[in-house]
DRENDO-1510 file (C-alpha; in Angstrom, 1 decimal, always signed):
<recs>
REC; n; res; u; v; w
REC; 1; MET; +50.9; -53.9; +2.2 .
REC; 2; LEU; +49.8; -54.0; +5.8 .
REC; 3; LYS; +46.7; -51.8; +5.7 .
REC; 4; LYS; +45.5; -52.3; +2.2 .
REC; 5; PRO; +47.0; -55.6; +0.8 .
REC; 6; ASP; +44.5; -55.6; -2.1 .
REC; 7; VAL; +46.0; -52.3; -3.3 .
REC; 8; ALA; +49.5; -53.7; -3.2 .
REC; 9; HIS; +48.4; -56.8; -5.1 .
REC; 10; HIS; +46.6; -54.6; -7.7 .
REC; 11; LEU; +49.8; -52.5; -8.3 .
REC; 12; LEU; +51.9; -55.7; -8.5 .
REC; 13; ARG; +49.4; -57.1; -11.0 .
REC; 14; LEU; +49.8; -54.0; -13.2 .
REC; 15; ALA; +53.6; -54.2; -12.9 .
REC; 16; THR; +53.5; -57.8; -13.8 .
REC; 17; ASP; +51.3; -57.4; -16.8 .
REC; 18; TYR; +53.6; -54.5; -18.0 .
REC; 19; LEU; +56.7; -56.6; -17.7 .
REC; 20; ILE; +55.0; -59.6; -19.5 .
REC; 21; ALA; +53.9; -57.1; -22.3 .
REC; 22; LEU; +57.5; -55.8; -22.5 .
REC; 23; GLY; +58.7; -59.3; -23.0 .
REC; 24; HIS; +56.4; -59.7; -26.0 .
REC; 25; TYR; +57.5; -56.4; -27.4 .
REC; 26; TRP; +61.2; -57.4; -27.1 .
REC; 27; LYS; +60.4; -60.7; -28.7 .
REC; 28; GLU; +58.6; -59.1; -31.6 .
REC; 29; SER; +61.2; -56.4; -32.1 .
REC; 30; PHE; +64.3; -58.2; -31.6 .
REC; 31; GLY; +63.7; -61.9; -31.2 .
REC; 32; VAL; +64.6; -64.0; -28.2 .
REC; 33; GLU; +68.0; -64.9; -29.4 .
REC; 34; LYS; +69.2; -61.4; -29.3 .
REC; 35; VAL; +67.8; -60.3; -25.9 .
REC; 36; LEU; +68.8; -61.2; -22.5 .
REC; 37; ALA; +65.8; -60.2; -20.4 .
REC; 38; SER; +66.9; -58.7; -17.1 .
REC; 39; GLY; +65.4; -57.3; -14.0 .
REC; 40; GLY; +66.1; -56.6; -10.3 .
REC; 41; ASP; +64.2; -56.5; -7.2 .
REC; 42; PRO; +65.6; -54.1; -4.5 .
REC; 43; SER; +62.1; -53.5; -3.0 .
REC; 44; SER; +61.8; -57.0; -1.8 .
REC; 45; SER; +65.0; -57.0; +0.3 .
REC; 46; ASN; +64.8; -58.0; +4.0 .
REC; 47; GLN; +65.7; -54.4; +4.8 .
REC; 48; LEU; +62.3; -53.5; +3.5 .
REC; 49; ILE; +59.9; -56.4; +3.8 .
REC; 50; SER; +59.8; -59.7; +5.8 .
REC; 51; PRO; +60.2; -63.1; +4.3 .
REC; 52; ARG; +56.5; -63.7; +4.9 .
REC; 53; HIS; +55.6; -60.6; +2.9 .
REC; 54; PHE; +58.1; -61.6; +0.2 .
REC; 55; GLU; +56.2; -65.0; -0.1 .
REC; 56; GLU; +52.9; -63.2; -0.5 .
REC; 57; PHE; +53.7; -60.1; -2.4 .
REC; 58; ALA; +56.9; -60.7; -4.4 .
REC; 59; LEU; +57.3; -64.4; -5.1 .
REC; 60; PRO; +54.1; -65.0; -7.1 .
REC; 61; TYR; +54.7; -62.0; -9.4 .
REC; 62; ASN; +58.4; -62.7; -9.9 .
REC; 63; LYS; +57.8; -66.3; -10.6 .
REC; 64; GLU; +54.9; -65.4; -13.1 .
REC; 65; VAL; +57.1; -62.9; -15.1 .
REC; 66; ASN; +60.0; -65.4; -15.4 .
REC; 67; GLU; +57.7; -68.3; -16.4 .
REC; 68; LYS; +56.0; -66.2; -19.0 .
REC; 69; LEU; +59.3; -65.0; -20.4 .
REC; 70; LEU; +60.6; -68.6; -20.6 .
REC; 71; GLU; +57.4; -69.8; -22.3 .
REC; 72; MET; +57.9; -67.1; -24.9 .
REC; 73; GLY; +61.2; -68.7; -25.8 .
REC; 74; TYR; +63.8; -66.6; -23.8 .
REC; 75; ARG; +66.4; -69.2; -22.8 .
REC; 76; HIS; +68.3; -67.2; -20.2 .
REC; 77; LEU; +67.1; -64.5; -17.7 .
REC; 78; TYR; +69.3; -62.2; -15.7 .
REC; 79; VAL; +68.0; -61.2; -12.3 .
REC; 80; HIS; +69.7; -59.0; -9.8 .
REC; 81; ILE; +68.6; -59.9; -6.3 .
REC; 82; CYS; +69.4; -56.7; -4.6 .
REC; 83; GLY; +70.2; -55.9; -1.0 .
REC; 84; GLU; +69.9; -58.2; +2.0 .
REC; 85; GLN; +67.9; -61.1; +0.7 .
REC; 86; ASN; +69.3; -64.1; +2.7 .
REC; 87; LYS; +66.0; -64.9; +4.4 .
REC; 88; ASN; +64.3; -64.7; +0.9 .
REC; 89; LEU; +66.6; -67.1; -0.9 .
REC; 90; PRO; +64.5; -70.2; -0.3 .
REC; 91; TYR; +61.6; -68.4; -2.1 .
REC; 92; TRP; +63.8; -67.0; -4.8 .
REC; 93; ALA; +65.0; -70.5; -5.6 .
REC; 94; LYS; +61.4; -71.2; -6.7 .
REC; 95; VAL; +61.6; -68.6; -9.4 .
REC; 96; PRO; +62.8; -70.1; -12.7 .
REC; 97; MET; +65.8; -68.3; -14.2 .
REC; 98; GLY; +66.5; -70.2; -17.5 .
REC; 99; ASP; +68.9; -72.7; -18.7 .
REC; 100; PRO; +71.1; -71.4; -17.2 .
REC; 101; GLY; +69.9; -68.2; -15.6 .
REC; 102; PHE; +72.2; -65.4; -14.6 .
REC; 103; VAL; +71.7; -64.3; -10.9 .
REC; 104; SER; +73.6; -61.5; -9.4 .
REC; 105; PHE; +73.8; -60.5; -5.8 .
REC; 106; GLY; +74.8; -57.7; -3.5 .
REC; 107; HIS; +77.6; -58.0; -1.0 .
REC; 108; GLU; +75.0; -58.8; +1.6 .
REC; 109; VAL; +74.7; -62.4; +0.2 .
REC; 110; GLU; +77.8; -64.7; +0.3 .
REC; 111; ILE; +78.7; -66.2; -2.9 .
REC; 112; GLU; +78.7; -69.8; -1.4 .
REC; 113; THR; +75.1; -69.2; -0.1 .
REC; 114; ALA; +73.9; -68.0; -3.6 .
REC; 115; ALA; +75.4; -71.0; -5.2 .
REC; 116; GLU; +73.6; -73.3; -2.8 .
REC; 117; TYR; +70.2; -71.9; -3.8 .
REC; 118; PHE; +71.1; -71.5; -7.5 .
REC; 119; PRO; +73.4; -74.4; -8.3 .
REC; 120; GLN; +72.6; -74.6; -12.1 .
REC; 121; ASP; +72.8; -70.9; -12.6 .
REC; 122; VAL; +75.8; -68.6; -13.2 .
REC; 123; ILE; +76.3; -66.5; -10.1 .
REC; 124; ILE; +77.3; -62.9; -10.6 .
REC; 125; GLY; +78.7; -60.5; -8.0 .
REC; 126; ASN; +79.4; -59.2; -5.5 .
REC; 127; ILE; +82.0; -56.7; -4.6 .
REC; 128; GLU; +80.6; -54.0; -2.4 .
REC; 129; PRO; +80.2; -50.8; -4.5 .
REC; 130; ALA; +81.5; -48.6; -1.7 .
REC; 131; ILE; +84.8; -50.5; -1.7 .
REC; 132; ILE; +85.2; -50.0; -5.4 .
REC; 133; GLN; +84.5; -46.2; -4.9 .
REC; 134; THR; +86.3; -45.4; -1.8 .
REC; 135; GLY; +88.8; -48.3; -1.1 .
REC; 136; THR; +92.5; -48.3; -2.0 .
REC; 137; PRO; +93.4; -50.0; -5.3 .
REC; 138; GLN; +95.0; -52.8; -3.2 .
REC; 139; GLU; +91.8; -53.3; -1.2 .
REC; 140; VAL; +89.8; -53.6; -4.4 .
REC; 141; TYR; +92.3; -56.1; -5.7 .
REC; 142; ASP; +92.3; -58.2; -2.6 .
REC; 143; ILE; +88.5; -58.2; -2.3 .
REC; 144; ALA; +88.2; -59.1; -6.0 .
REC; 145; ARG; +90.6; -62.0; -5.5 .
REC; 146; GLU; +88.6; -63.3; -2.5 .
REC; 147; VAL; +85.3; -63.1; -4.4 .
REC; 148; ILE; +86.9; -64.9; -7.4 .
REC; 149; GLU; +88.2; -67.7; -5.3 .
REC; 150; LYS; +84.7; -68.2; -3.8 .
REC; 151; GLY; +83.1; -67.9; -7.2 .
REC; 152; LYS; +85.3; -70.4; -8.9 .
REC; 153; LYS; +83.6; -73.0; -6.8 .
REC; 154; CYS; +80.1; -72.3; -8.1 .
REC; 155; PRO; +78.8; -75.3; -9.9 .
REC; 156; GLY; +76.9; -73.3; -12.5 .
REC; 157; GLY; +79.7; -70.8; -13.2 .
REC; 158; PHE; +80.7; -67.5; -12.0 .
REC; 159; ALA; +81.3; -63.9; -13.2 .
REC; 160; LEU; +83.0; -61.1; -11.1 .
REC; 161; SER; +80.9; -57.9; -10.9 .
REC; 162; PRO; +80.1; -55.1; -8.4 .
REC; 163; GLY; +77.5; -56.1; -6.0 .
REC; 164; CYS; +75.1; -53.7; -7.6 .
REC; 165; GLY; +76.1; -51.0; -10.1 .
REC; 166; LEU; +79.5; -49.7; -10.7 .
REC; 167; PRO; +79.7; -46.4; -8.7 .
REC; 168; PRO; +80.0; -43.4; -11.1 .
REC; 169; LYS; +82.7; -41.9; -9.1 .
REC; 170; ALA; +84.9; -45.1; -8.8 .
REC; 171; PRO; +88.4; -44.3; -9.6 .
REC; 172; PRO; +89.5; -45.8; -12.9 .
REC; 173; LEU; +92.5; -47.5; -11.2 .
REC; 174; ASN; +90.1; -49.3; -8.7 .
REC; 175; VAL; +88.1; -50.5; -11.7 .
REC; 176; TRP; +91.3; -51.7; -13.4 .
REC; 177; MET; +92.3; -53.6; -10.3 .
REC; 178; MET; +89.2; -55.6; -10.6 .
REC; 179; THR; +90.2; -56.5; -14.2 .
REC; 180; LYS; +93.8; -57.3; -12.9 .
REC; 181; ALA; +92.4; -59.6; -10.3 .
REC; 182; VAL; +90.3; -61.4; -13.0 .
REC; 183; ASN; +93.4; -61.8; -15.2 .
REC; 184; ASP; +95.5; -63.0; -12.2 .
REC; 185; PHE; +93.0; -65.3; -10.5 .
REC; 186; GLY; +90.0; -65.7; -12.6 .
REC; 187; TRP; +90.7; -68.7; -14.8 .
REC; 188; TYR; +89.3; -72.1; -14.2 .
REC; 189; GLU; +91.8; -74.9; -13.7 .
</recs>
């Protein structure tokens, strides 16, 4: 990106064209009513690139993919904005997500902050996976309750989820405690 930006743009062009072609394939194979197109973008986190580089190298391609998918008839898109992306959120907000979109976040982005940038979309997240894997059942329950209480205020809706993937070595009891927290606190009034 720094020494040969043209090479980075070429690779991003290839990836973008591939994702758009994949969207056409899904549409032809399954129809847009039966597919929730999804993607994630950990490589554009602020741990790896600056907001300036996000604007140049990630934003145009993410925006193009989502615009093309929506033009194909996909109504909803699911995007996981992975890692520390707080400084990129003003740019992410320019990427169409659907009607509504489903936008998930890692623990690095506060639920309230996500809702500010995506008020019409369903916010998904964002329990830190390490807590699910190594925390006590009570810690998992308590953090799930906190996240649910914040999420219930999202104007577009909310779904509780790990802040990334569910850790493969997460104790079943910890996963169940997330479900218990949803049953205890997750209902809209």
